PDB file of N, CA, C and O in Angstrom, chain B, residues numbered from 101:
ATOM      1  N   MET B 101      15.062 -10.383  -3.811  1.00  0.00           N
ATOM      2  CA  MET B 101      14.033  -9.186  -3.965  1.00  0.00           C
ATOM      3  C   MET B 101      13.229  -9.143  -2.776  1.00  0.00           C
ATOM      4  O   MET B 101      12.981  -8.000  -2.392  1.00  0.00           O
ATOM      5  N   ALA B 102      12.774 -10.043  -2.117  1.00  0.00           N
ATOM      6  CA  ALA B 102      12.081 -10.015  -0.795  1.00  0.00           C
ATOM      7  C   ALA B 102      12.480  -9.153   0.364  1.00  0.00           C
ATOM      8  O   ALA B 102      11.790  -8.504   1.150  1.00  0.00           O
ATOM      9  N   GLU B 103      14.073  -9.357   0.240  1.00  0.00           N
ATOM     10  CA  GLU B 103      14.801  -8.580   1.299  1.00  0.00           C
ATOM     11  C   GLU B 103      14.854  -7.049   1.052  1.00  0.00           C
ATOM     12  O   GLU B 103      14.966  -6.234   1.968  1.00  0.00           O
ATOM     13  N   LYS B 104      14.774  -6.755  -0.140  1.00  0.00           N
ATOM     14  CA  LYS B 104      14.605  -5.192  -0.775  1.00  0.00           C
ATOM     15  C   LYS B 104      13.304  -4.715  -0.255  1.00  0.00           C
ATOM     16  O   LYS B 104      13.289  -3.700   0.443  1.00  0.00           O
ATOM     17  N   ILE B 105      12.197  -5.357  -0.531  1.00  0.00           N
ATOM     18  CA  ILE B 105      10.753  -4.841  -0.221  1.00  0.00           C
ATOM     19  C   ILE B 105      10.472  -4.880   1.318  1.00  0.00           C
ATOM     20  O   ILE B 105       9.945  -3.949   1.926  1.00  0.00           O
ATOM     21  N   ASP B 106      10.895  -6.104   1.905  1.00  0.00           N
ATOM     22  CA  ASP B 106      10.279  -6.249   3.243  1.00  0.00           C
ATOM     23  C   ASP B 106      10.588  -5.165   4.105  1.00  0.00           C
ATOM     24  O   ASP B 106      11.781  -4.878   4.208  1.00  0.00           O
ATOM     25  N   GLY B 107       9.609  -4.389   4.856  1.00  0.00           N
ATOM     26  CA  GLY B 107       9.772  -3.456   5.768  1.00  0.00           C
ATOM     27  C   GLY B 107       9.754  -1.911   5.020  1.00  0.00           C
ATOM     28  O   GLY B 107      10.022  -0.905   5.675  1.00  0.00           O
ATOM     29  N   THR B 108       9.430  -1.858   3.674  1.00  0.00           N
ATOM     30  CA  THR B 108       9.405  -0.673   3.099  1.00  0.00           C
ATOM     31  C   THR B 108       8.354   0.173   3.533  1.00  0.00           C
ATOM     32  O   THR B 108       7.363  -0.445   3.922  1.00  0.00           O
ATOM     33  N   THR B 109       8.278   1.499   3.583  1.00  0.00           N
ATOM     34  CA  THR B 109       7.148   2.237   3.659  1.00  0.00           C
ATOM     35  C   THR B 109       6.924   3.021   2.605  1.00  0.00           C
ATOM     36  O   THR B 109       7.800   3.628   1.989  1.00  0.00           O
ATOM     37  N   VAL B 110       5.578   3.032   2.335  1.00  0.00           N
ATOM     38  CA  VAL B 110       4.905   3.830   1.008  1.00  0.00           C
ATOM     39  C   VAL B 110       4.046   4.675   1.540  1.00  0.00           C
ATOM     40  O   VAL B 110       3.165   4.327   2.326  1.00  0.00           O
ATOM     41  N   GLN B 111       4.278   6.080   1.073  1.00  0.00           N
ATOM     42  CA  GLN B 111       3.518   7.209   1.453  1.00  0.00           C
ATOM     43  C   GLN B 111       2.501   7.549   0.413  1.00  0.00           C
ATOM     44  O   GLN B 111       2.958   7.940  -0.661  1.00  0.00           O
ATOM     45  N   LEU B 112       1.153   7.466   0.545  1.00  0.00           N
ATOM     46  CA  LEU B 112       0.322   8.004  -0.345  1.00  0.00           C
ATOM     47  C   LEU B 112      -0.713   9.112   0.091  1.00  0.00           C
ATOM     48  O   LEU B 112      -1.409   8.995   1.100  1.00  0.00           O
ATOM     49  N   THR B 113      -0.750  10.119  -0.698  1.00  0.00           N
ATOM     50  CA  THR B 113      -1.590  11.381  -0.136  1.00  0.00           C
ATOM     51  C   THR B 113      -2.938  11.446  -0.982  1.00  0.00           C
ATOM     52  O   THR B 113      -2.982  11.461  -2.212  1.00  0.00           O
ATOM     53  N   ARG B 114      -4.116  11.485  -0.053  1.00  0.00           N
ATOM     54  CA  ARG B 114      -5.355  11.306  -0.667  1.00  0.00           C
ATOM     55  C   ARG B 114      -6.176  12.561   0.159  1.00  0.00           C
ATOM     56  O   ARG B 114      -5.962  13.021   1.280  1.00  0.00           O
ATOM     57  N   LYS B 115      -6.989  12.846  -0.650  1.00  0.00           N
ATOM     58  CA  LYS B 115      -7.984  13.865  -0.115  1.00  0.00           C
ATOM     59  C   LYS B 115      -8.995  13.228   0.877  1.00  0.00           C
ATOM     60  O   LYS B 115      -9.694  12.244   0.633  1.00  0.00           O
ATOM     61  N   ALA B 116      -8.963  14.043   2.207  1.00  0.00           N
ATOM     62  CA  ALA B 116      -9.597  13.390   3.450  1.00  0.00           C
ATOM     63  C   ALA B 116     -10.550  14.399   4.144  1.00  0.00           C
ATOM     64  O   ALA B 116     -10.388  15.618   4.112  1.00  0.00           O
ATOM     65  N   SER B 117     -11.453  13.823   4.706  1.00  0.00           N
ATOM     66  CA  SER B 117     -12.281  14.836   5.735  1.00  0.00           C
ATOM     67  C   SER B 117     -11.644  15.114   6.958  1.00  0.00           C
ATOM     68  O   SER B 117     -10.527  14.693   7.261  1.00  0.00           O
ATOM     69  N   VAL B 118     -12.317  15.783   7.616  1.00  0.00           N
ATOM     70  CA  VAL B 118     -11.591  16.130   9.076  1.00  0.00           C
ATOM     71  C   VAL B 118     -11.655  15.062   9.987  1.00  0.00           C
ATOM     72  O   VAL B 118     -10.891  15.079  10.952  1.00  0.00           O
ATOM     73  N   ASP B 119     -12.560  14.004   9.811  1.00  0.00           N
ATOM     74  CA  ASP B 119     -12.495  13.050  10.821  1.00  0.00           C
ATOM     75  C   ASP B 119     -11.510  11.721  10.191  1.00  0.00           C
ATOM     76  O   ASP B 119     -11.497  10.565  10.612  1.00  0.00           O
ATOM     77  N   GLY B 120     -10.850  12.203   9.254  1.00  0.00           N
ATOM     78  CA  GLY B 120      -9.768  11.019   8.745  1.00  0.00           C
ATOM     79  C   GLY B 120     -10.387  10.088   7.595  1.00  0.00           C
ATOM     80  O   GLY B 120      -9.676   9.233   7.068  1.00  0.00           O
ATOM     81  N   ARG B 121     -11.595  10.251   7.251  1.00  0.00           N
ATOM     82  CA  ARG B 121     -11.958   9.427   6.145  1.00  0.00           C
ATOM     83  C   ARG B 121     -11.468   9.815   4.768  1.00  0.00           C
ATOM     84  O   ARG B 121     -11.354  11.017   4.525  1.00  0.00           O
ATOM     85  N   LEU B 122     -11.204   9.029   3.955  1.00  0.00           N
ATOM     86  CA  LEU B 122     -10.705   9.182   2.559  1.00  0.00           C
ATOM     87  C   LEU B 122     -11.926   9.482   1.757  1.00  0.00           C
ATOM     88  O   LEU B 122     -12.939   8.802   1.921  1.00  0.00           O
ATOM     89  N   PHE B 123     -11.880  10.619   0.761  1.00  0.00           N
ATOM     90  CA  PHE B 123     -12.814  10.908  -0.339  1.00  0.00           C
ATOM     91  C   PHE B 123     -12.421   9.768  -1.459  1.00  0.00           C
ATOM     92  O   PHE B 123     -11.737  10.115  -2.422  1.00  0.00           O
ATOM     93  N   GLY B 124     -12.879   8.337  -1.317  1.00  0.00           N
ATOM     94  CA  GLY B 124     -12.316   7.448  -2.365  1.00  0.00           C
ATOM     95  C   GLY B 124     -11.548   6.549  -1.326  1.00  0.00           C
ATOM     96  O   GLY B 124     -11.834   6.475  -0.131  1.00  0.00           O
ATOM     97  N   SER B 125     -10.362   5.767  -2.065  1.00  0.00           N
ATOM     98  CA  SER B 125      -9.898   4.806  -1.387  1.00  0.00           C
ATOM     99  C   SER B 125      -8.423   4.574  -1.842  1.00  0.00           C
ATOM    100  O   SER B 125      -7.982   5.074  -2.877  1.00  0.00           O
ATOM    101  N   VAL B 126      -7.692   3.788  -1.009  1.00  0.00           N
ATOM    102  CA  VAL B 126      -6.349   3.427  -1.731  1.00  0.00           C
ATOM    103  C   VAL B 126      -6.603   2.054  -2.012  1.00  0.00           C
ATOM    104  O   VAL B 126      -7.015   1.301  -1.129  1.00  0.00           O
ATOM    105  N   SER B 127      -6.347   1.605  -3.392  1.00  0.00           N
ATOM    106  CA  SER B 127      -6.532   0.387  -3.820  1.00  0.00           C
ATOM    107  C   SER B 127      -5.101  -0.290  -4.013  1.00  0.00           C
ATOM    108  O   SER B 127      -4.017   0.294  -3.974  1.00  0.00           O
ATOM    109  N   THR B 128      -5.347  -1.742  -4.245  1.00  0.00           N
ATOM    110  CA  THR B 128      -3.981  -2.603  -4.724  1.00  0.00           C
ATOM    111  C   THR B 128      -3.132  -1.944  -5.658  1.00  0.00           C
ATOM    112  O   THR B 128      -1.915  -1.906  -5.480  1.00  0.00           O
ATOM    113  N   ALA B 129      -3.835  -1.282  -6.904  1.00  0.00           N
ATOM    114  CA  ALA B 129      -3.277  -0.875  -7.991  1.00  0.00           C
ATOM    115  C   ALA B 129      -2.453   0.583  -7.451  1.00  0.00           C
ATOM    116  O   ALA B 129      -1.470   0.923  -8.109  1.00  0.00           O
ATOM    117  N   ASP B 130      -2.802   1.299  -6.439  1.00  0.00           N
ATOM    118  CA  ASP B 130      -2.173   2.388  -6.128  1.00  0.00           C
ATOM    119  C   ASP B 130      -1.051   2.064  -5.373  1.00  0.00           C
ATOM    120  O   ASP B 130      -0.044   2.763  -5.478  1.00  0.00           O
ATOM    121  N   ILE B 131      -1.080   1.044  -4.579  1.00  0.00           N
ATOM    122  CA  ILE B 131       0.129   0.563  -3.690  1.00  0.00           C
ATOM    123  C   ILE B 131       1.148   0.055  -4.742  1.00  0.00           C
ATOM    124  O   ILE B 131       2.280   0.530  -4.652  1.00  0.00           O
ATOM    125  N   ALA B 132       0.920  -0.791  -5.670  1.00  0.00           N
ATOM    126  CA  ALA B 132       1.726  -1.318  -6.469  1.00  0.00           C
ATOM    127  C   ALA B 132       2.401  -0.137  -7.452  1.00  0.00           C
ATOM    128  O   ALA B 132       3.529  -0.243  -7.932  1.00  0.00           O
ATOM    129  N   GLU B 133       1.634   0.846  -7.636  1.00  0.00           N
ATOM    130  CA  GLU B 133       2.193   1.910  -8.431  1.00  0.00           C
ATOM    131  C   GLU B 133       3.290   2.781  -7.664  1.00  0.00           C
ATOM    132  O   GLU B 133       4.294   3.221  -8.224  1.00  0.00           O
ATOM    133  N   ALA B 134       2.974   2.983  -6.280  1.00  0.00           N
ATOM    134  CA  ALA B 134       3.957   3.548  -5.398  1.00  0.00           C
ATOM    135  C   ALA B 134       5.090   2.854  -5.143  1.00  0.00           C
ATOM    136  O   ALA B 134       6.091   3.483  -4.801  1.00  0.00           O
ATOM    137  N   LEU B 135       5.130   1.427  -5.264  1.00  0.00           N
ATOM    138  CA  LEU B 135       6.189   0.579  -5.072  1.00  0.00           C
ATOM    139  C   LEU B 135       6.981   0.669  -6.295  1.00  0.00           C
ATOM    140  O   LEU B 135       8.209   0.673  -6.209  1.00  0.00           O
ATOM    141  N   HIS B 136       6.378   0.743  -7.457  1.00  0.00           N
ATOM    142  CA  HIS B 136       7.170   1.033  -8.730  1.00  0.00           C
ATOM    143  C   HIS B 136       7.927   2.259  -8.759  1.00  0.00           C
ATOM    144  O   HIS B 136       9.022   2.381  -9.309  1.00  0.00           O
ATOM    145  N   ALA B 137       7.197   3.311  -8.042  1.00  0.00           N
ATOM    146  CA  ALA B 137       8.064   4.504  -8.169  1.00  0.00           C
ATOM    147  C   ALA B 137       9.118   4.496  -7.282  1.00  0.00           C
ATOM    148  O   ALA B 137       9.944   5.398  -7.422  1.00  0.00           O
ATOM    149  N   GLN B 138       9.315   3.554  -6.249  1.00  0.00           N
ATOM    150  CA  GLN B 138      10.108   3.683  -5.162  1.00  0.00           C
ATOM    151  C   GLN B 138      11.337   2.473  -5.826  1.00  0.00           C
ATOM    152  O   GLN B 138      12.303   2.114  -5.152  1.00  0.00           O
ATOM    153  N   GLY B 139      11.094   2.018  -7.099  1.00  0.00           N
ATOM    154  CA  GLY B 139      12.013   1.199  -7.752  1.00  0.00           C
ATOM    155  C   GLY B 139      11.752  -0.362  -7.708  1.00  0.00           C
ATOM    156  O   GLY B 139      12.564  -1.108  -8.255  1.00  0.00           O
ATOM    157  N   HIS B 140      10.677  -0.851  -7.092  1.00  0.00           N
ATOM    158  CA  HIS B 140      10.206  -2.318  -6.997  1.00  0.00           C
ATOM    159  C   HIS B 140       9.487  -2.350  -8.197  1.00  0.00           C
ATOM    160  O   HIS B 140       8.301  -2.035  -8.090  1.00  0.00           O
ATOM    161  N   ALA B 141       9.876  -2.634  -9.266  1.00  0.00           N
ATOM    162  CA  ALA B 141       9.164  -2.672 -10.741  1.00  0.00           C
ATOM    163  C   ALA B 141       8.556  -4.085 -10.863  1.00  0.00           C
ATOM    164  O   ALA B 141       7.718  -4.233 -11.752  1.00  0.00           O
ATOM    165  N   SER B 142       8.885  -5.203 -10.040  1.00  0.00           N
ATOM    166  CA  SER B 142       8.315  -6.491 -10.220  1.00  0.00           C
ATOM    167  C   SER B 142       7.115  -6.748  -9.384  1.00  0.00           C
ATOM    168  O   SER B 142       6.656  -7.889  -9.324  1.00  0.00           O
ATOM    169  N   VAL B 143       6.531  -5.674  -8.677  1.00  0.00           N
ATOM    170  CA  VAL B 143       5.442  -5.948  -7.855  1.00  0.00           C
ATOM    171  C   VAL B 143       4.307  -5.521  -8.767  1.00  0.00           C
ATOM    172  O   VAL B 143       4.296  -4.434  -9.344  1.00  0.00           O
ATOM    173  N   GLU B 144       3.280  -6.510  -8.872  1.00  0.00           N
ATOM    174  CA  GLU B 144       2.071  -6.347  -9.761  1.00  0.00           C
ATOM    175  C   GLU B 144       0.887  -5.894  -8.700  1.00  0.00           C
ATOM    176  O   GLU B 144       1.111  -5.948  -7.490  1.00  0.00           O
ATOM    177  N   LYS B 145      -0.200  -5.509  -9.142  1.00  0.00           N
ATOM    178  CA  LYS B 145      -1.319  -5.236  -8.128  1.00  0.00           C
ATOM    179  C   LYS B 145      -1.848  -6.550  -7.886  1.00  0.00           C
ATOM    180  O   LYS B 145      -2.444  -6.593  -6.809  1.00  0.00           O
ATOM    181  N   SER B 146      -1.837  -7.553  -8.468  1.00  0.00           N
ATOM    182  CA  SER B 146      -2.305  -8.740  -7.993  1.00  0.00           C
ATOM    183  C   SER B 146      -1.488  -9.515  -6.876  1.00  0.00           C
ATOM    184  O   SER B 146      -1.907 -10.567  -6.396  1.00  0.00           O
ATOM    185  N   MET B 147      -0.501  -9.027  -6.562  1.00  0.00           N
ATOM    186  CA  MET B 147       0.510  -9.621  -5.471  1.00  0.00           C
ATOM    187  C   MET B 147       0.263  -8.817  -4.144  1.00  0.00           C
ATOM    188  O   MET B 147       0.849  -9.123  -3.106  1.00  0.00           O
ATOM    189  N   VAL B 148      -0.746  -7.638  -4.230  1.00  0.00           N
ATOM    190  CA  VAL B 148      -0.981  -6.983  -3.065  1.00  0.00           C
ATOM    191  C   VAL B 148      -2.113  -7.430  -2.381  1.00  0.00           C
ATOM    192  O   VAL B 148      -3.161  -7.392  -3.026  1.00  0.00           O
ATOM    193  N   ARG B 149      -2.169  -7.911  -1.050  1.00  0.00           N
ATOM    194  CA  ARG B 149      -3.287  -8.462  -0.464  1.00  0.00           C
ATOM    195  C   ARG B 149      -3.858  -7.460   0.531  1.00  0.00           C
ATOM    196  O   ARG B 149      -3.237  -7.145   1.546  1.00  0.00           O
ATOM    197  N   LEU B 150      -5.123  -6.936   0.200  1.00  0.00           N
ATOM    198  CA  LEU B 150      -5.926  -6.392   1.262  1.00  0.00           C
ATOM    199  C   LEU B 150      -7.262  -7.116   1.619  1.00  0.00           C
ATOM    200  O   LEU B 150      -8.324  -6.978   1.013  1.00  0.00           O
ATOM    201  N   PRO B 151      -7.071  -7.783   2.528  1.00  0.00           N
ATOM    202  CA  PRO B 151      -7.948  -8.647   2.865  1.00  0.00           C
ATOM    203  C   PRO B 151      -9.502  -8.032   3.475  1.00  0.00           C
ATOM    204  O   PRO B 151     -10.595  -8.598   3.492  1.00  0.00           O
ATOM    205  N   GLN B 152      -9.128  -6.714   3.932  1.00  0.00           N
ATOM    206  CA  GLN B 152     -10.331  -5.921   4.487  1.00  0.00           C
ATOM    207  C   GLN B 152     -10.960  -5.205   3.113  1.00  0.00           C
ATOM    208  O   GLN B 152     -12.088  -4.712   3.148  1.00  0.00           O
ATOM    209  N   GLY B 153     -10.323  -5.189   2.166  1.00  0.00           N
ATOM    210  CA  GLY B 153     -10.739  -4.361   0.952  1.00  0.00           C
ATOM    211  C   GLY B 153      -9.855  -3.041   0.886  1.00  0.00           C
ATOM    212  O   GLY B 153      -8.802  -2.972   1.521  1.00  0.00           O
ATOM    213  N   PRO B 154     -10.305  -2.027   0.120  1.00  0.00           N
ATOM    214  CA  PRO B 154      -9.482  -1.059  -0.151  1.00  0.00           C
ATOM    215  C   PRO B 154      -9.222   0.023   1.227  1.00  0.00           C
ATOM    216  O   PRO B 154     -10.099   0.104   2.088  1.00  0.00           O
ATOM    217  N   LEU B 155      -8.306   0.600   1.302  1.00  0.00           N
ATOM    218  CA  LEU B 155      -7.909   1.502   2.569  1.00  0.00           C
ATOM    219  C   LEU B 155      -8.687   2.655   2.271  1.00  0.00           C
ATOM    220  O   LEU B 155      -8.743   3.185   1.161  1.00  0.00           O
ATOM    221  N   LYS B 156      -9.450   3.129   3.577  1.00  0.00           N
ATOM    222  CA  LYS B 156     -10.401   4.086   3.562  1.00  0.00           C
ATOM    223  C   LYS B 156     -10.130   5.141   4.529  1.00  0.00           C
ATOM    224  O   LYS B 156     -10.768   6.185   4.394  1.00  0.00           O
ATOM    225  N   LEU B 157      -9.234   5.039   5.545  1.00  0.00           N
ATOM    226  CA  LEU B 157      -8.724   5.871   6.481  1.00  0.00           C
ATOM    227  C   LEU B 157      -7.407   6.360   6.500  1.00  0.00           C
ATOM    228  O   LEU B 157      -6.484   5.662   6.080  1.00  0.00           O
ATOM    229  N   VAL B 158      -7.192   7.717   7.036  1.00  0.00           N
ATOM    230  CA  VAL B 158      -5.907   8.206   6.868  1.00  0.00           C
ATOM    231  C   VAL B 158      -5.157   7.235   8.199  1.00  0.00           C
ATOM    232  O   VAL B 158      -5.821   6.810   9.145  1.00  0.00           O
ATOM    233  N   GLY B 159      -3.804   7.023   8.053  1.00  0.00           N
ATOM    234  CA  GLY B 159      -2.998   6.246   8.882  1.00  0.00           C
ATOM    235  C   GLY B 159      -2.230   5.341   8.256  1.00  0.00           C
ATOM    236  O   GLY B 159      -2.174   5.307   7.027  1.00  0.00           O
ATOM    237  N   ASP B 160      -1.470   4.405   9.130  1.00  0.00           N
ATOM    238  CA  ASP B 160      -0.577   3.476   8.808  1.00  0.00           C
ATOM    239  C   ASP B 160      -1.116   2.058   8.775  1.00  0.00           C
ATOM    240  O   ASP B 160      -1.729   1.610   9.743  1.00  0.00           O
ATOM    241  N   GLU B 161      -0.896   1.335   7.667  1.00  0.00           N
ATOM    242  CA  GLU B 161      -1.538   0.046   7.701  1.00  0.00           C
ATOM    243  C   GLU B 161      -0.433  -0.901   7.066  1.00  0.00           C
ATOM    244  O   GLU B 161       0.237  -0.633   6.068  1.00  0.00           O
ATOM    245  N   HIS B 162      -0.366  -2.063   7.833  1.00  0.00           N
ATOM    246  CA  HIS B 162       0.674  -3.198   7.203  1.00  0.00           C
ATOM    247  C   HIS B 162      -0.105  -4.125   6.319  1.00  0.00           C
ATOM    248  O   HIS B 162      -1.042  -4.839   6.674  1.00  0.00           O
ATOM    249  N   VAL B 163       0.460  -4.007   5.009  1.00  0.00           N
ATOM    250  CA  VAL B 163      -0.044  -4.947   4.028  1.00  0.00           C
ATOM    251  C   VAL B 163       0.953  -5.952   3.541  1.00  0.00           C
ATOM    252  O   VAL B 163       2.156  -5.708   3.443  1.00  0.00           O
ATOM    253  N   GLN B 164       0.349  -7.185   3.217  1.00  0.00           N
ATOM    254  CA  GLN B 164       1.288  -8.172   2.612  1.00  0.00           C
ATOM    255  C   GLN B 164       1.353  -8.088   1.359  1.00  0.00           C
ATOM    256  O   GLN B 164       0.397  -7.730   0.671  1.00  0.00           O
ATOM    257  N   ILE B 165       2.598  -8.437   0.857  1.00  0.00           N
ATOM    258  CA  ILE B 165       2.772  -8.494  -0.713  1.00  0.00           C
ATOM    259  C   ILE B 165       3.231  -9.909  -0.944  1.00  0.00           C
ATOM    260  O   ILE B 165       4.234 -10.323  -0.363  1.00  0.00           O
ATOM    261  N   ALA B 166       2.451 -10.768  -1.874  1.00  0.00           N
ATOM    262  CA  ALA B 166       2.942 -12.206  -2.165  1.00  0.00           C
ATOM    263  C   ALA B 166       3.726 -12.113  -3.350  1.00  0.00           C
ATOM    264  O   ALA B 166       3.246 -11.989  -4.476  1.00  0.00           O
ATOM    265  N   LEU B 167       4.831 -12.168  -3.105  1.00  0.00           N
ATOM    266  CA  LEU B 167       5.748 -12.414  -4.223  1.00  0.00           C
ATOM    267  C   LEU B 167       5.906 -13.664  -5.119  1.00  0.00           C
ATOM    268  O   LEU B 167       6.229 -13.716  -6.305  1.00  0.00           O
ATOM    269  N   HIS B 168       5.614 -14.606  -4.302  1.00  0.00           N
ATOM    270  CA  HIS B 168       5.576 -16.120  -4.572  1.00  0.00           C
ATOM    271  C   HIS B 168       4.558 -16.632  -3.607  1.00  0.00           C
ATOM    272  O   HIS B 168       4.179 -16.060  -2.585  1.00  0.00           O
ATOM    273  N   SER B 169       4.092 -18.008  -4.161  1.00  0.00           N
ATOM    274  CA  SER B 169       3.226 -18.654  -2.978  1.00  0.00           C
ATOM    275  C   SER B 169       3.920 -18.776  -1.714  1.00  0.00           C
ATOM    276  O   SER B 169       3.312 -18.787  -0.644  1.00  0.00           O
ATOM    277  N   ASP B 170       5.074 -18.862  -1.801  1.00  0.00           N
ATOM    278  CA  ASP B 170       5.820 -19.218  -0.414  1.00  0.00           C
ATOM    279  C   ASP B 170       6.448 -18.045  -0.015  1.00  0.00           C
ATOM    280  O   ASP B 170       7.098 -18.159   1.024  1.00  0.00           O
ATOM    281  N   VAL B 171       6.440 -16.841  -0.593  1.00  0.00           N
ATOM    282  CA  VAL B 171       7.335 -15.840  -0.030  1.00  0.00           C
ATOM    283  C   VAL B 171       6.375 -14.573  -0.095  1.00  0.00           C
ATOM    284  O   VAL B 171       6.001 -14.001  -1.119  1.00  0.00           O
ATOM    285  N   VAL B 172       6.067 -14.266   1.190  1.00  0.00           N
ATOM    286  CA  VAL B 172       5.128 -13.065   1.486  1.00  0.00           C
ATOM    287  C   VAL B 172       5.869 -12.070   2.490  1.00  0.00           C
ATOM    288  O   VAL B 172       6.454 -12.475   3.494  1.00  0.00           O
ATOM    289  N   VAL B 173       5.786 -10.716   2.116  1.00  0.00           N
ATOM    290  CA  VAL B 173       6.620  -9.780   2.728  1.00  0.00           C
ATOM    291  C   VAL B 173       5.617  -8.787   3.143  1.00  0.00           C
ATOM    292  O   VAL B 173       4.592  -8.689   2.468  1.00  0.00           O
ATOM    293  N   THR B 174       5.817  -7.934   4.321  1.00  0.00           N
ATOM    294  CA  THR B 174       4.970  -6.991   4.717  1.00  0.00           C
ATOM    295  C   THR B 174       5.569  -5.470   4.446  1.00  0.00           C
ATOM    296  O   THR B 174       6.692  -5.225   4.886  1.00  0.00           O
ATOM    297  N   VAL B 175       4.928  -4.566   3.816  1.00  0.00           N
ATOM    298  CA  VAL B 175       5.160  -3.116   3.869  1.00  0.00           C
ATOM    299  C   VAL B 175       4.189  -2.488   4.367  1.00  0.00           C
ATOM    300  O   VAL B 175       3.032  -2.905   4.386  1.00  0.00           O
ATOM    301  N   THR B 176       4.697  -1.101   4.950  1.00  0.00           N
ATOM    302  CA  THR B 176       3.777  -0.184   5.606  1.00  0.00           C
ATOM    303  C   THR B 176       3.108   0.579   4.678  1.00  0.00           C
ATOM    304  O   THR B 176       3.898   1.124   3.906  1.00  0.00           O
ATOM    305  N   VAL B 177       2.080   0.797   4.484  1.00  0.00           N
ATOM    306  CA  VAL B 177       1.303   1.994   3.751  1.00  0.00           C
ATOM    307  C   VAL B 177       0.986   3.066   4.521  1.00  0.00           C
ATOM    308  O   VAL B 177       0.194   2.834   5.433  1.00  0.00           O
ATOM    309  N   SER B 178       1.365   4.112   4.411  1.00  0.00           N
ATOM    310  CA  SER B 178       1.133   5.323   5.449  1.00  0.00           C
ATOM    311  C   SER B 178       0.182   6.224   4.426  1.00  0.00           C
ATOM    312  O   SER B 178       0.681   6.697   3.404  1.00  0.00           O
ATOM    313  N   VAL B 179      -1.098   6.416   4.732  1.00  0.00           N
ATOM    314  CA  VAL B 179      -1.905   7.240   3.924  1.00  0.00           C
ATOM    315  C   VAL B 179      -1.992   8.573   4.626  1.00  0.00           C
ATOM    316  O   VAL B 179      -2.242   8.563   5.831  1.00  0.00           O
ATOM    317  N   LEU B 180      -1.831   9.591   4.070  1.00  0.00           N
ATOM    318  CA  LEU B 180      -1.838  10.963   4.596  1.00  0.00           C
ATOM    319  C   LEU B 180      -2.848  11.730   3.864  1.00  0.00           C
ATOM    320  O   LEU B 180      -2.977  11.684   2.641  1.00  0.00           O
ATOM    321  N   GLY B 181      -3.588  12.463   4.691  1.00  0.00           N
ATOM    322  CA  GLY B 181      -4.781  13.168   4.346  1.00  0.00           C
ATOM    323  C   GLY B 181      -4.617  14.607   3.869  1.00  0.00           C
ATOM    324  O   GLY B 181      -3.749  15.224   4.488  1.00  0.00           O
ATOM    325  N   GLU B 182      -5.272  15.307   2.878  1.00  0.00           N
ATOM    326  CA  GLU B 182      -4.969  16.379   2.555  1.00  0.00           C
ATOM    327  C   GLU B 182      -6.459  16.938   2.475  1.00  0.00           C
ATOM    328  O   GLU B 182      -7.390  16.233   2.084  1.00  0.00           O
ATOM    329  N   GLN B 183      -6.610  18.264   2.878  1.00  0.00           N
ATOM    330  CA  GLN B 183      -7.781  18.838   2.946  1.00  0.00           C
ATOM    331  C   GLN B 183      -8.139  19.733   1.586  1.00  0.00           C
ATOM    332  O   GLN B 183      -9.212  20.333   1.507  1.00  0.00           O
TER     333      GLN B 183
END
């Protein structure tokens, strides 16, 4: 399962201001839901690690997913802004 998820890119679109700040944020639940949509149904929101808190800016962010206490993979979350 780790091999299938590691290196995956998830794109999320949110309303954003001209300077790239989101109106709202991207949470662990949003990331887990996007991974579910890509066919990774075993990822729960509690597995998503956001040490700096929810994502609040447009851009790419590397996020760790803890599948098991010894198995941690990295996915890229690409937050796209819409006006």
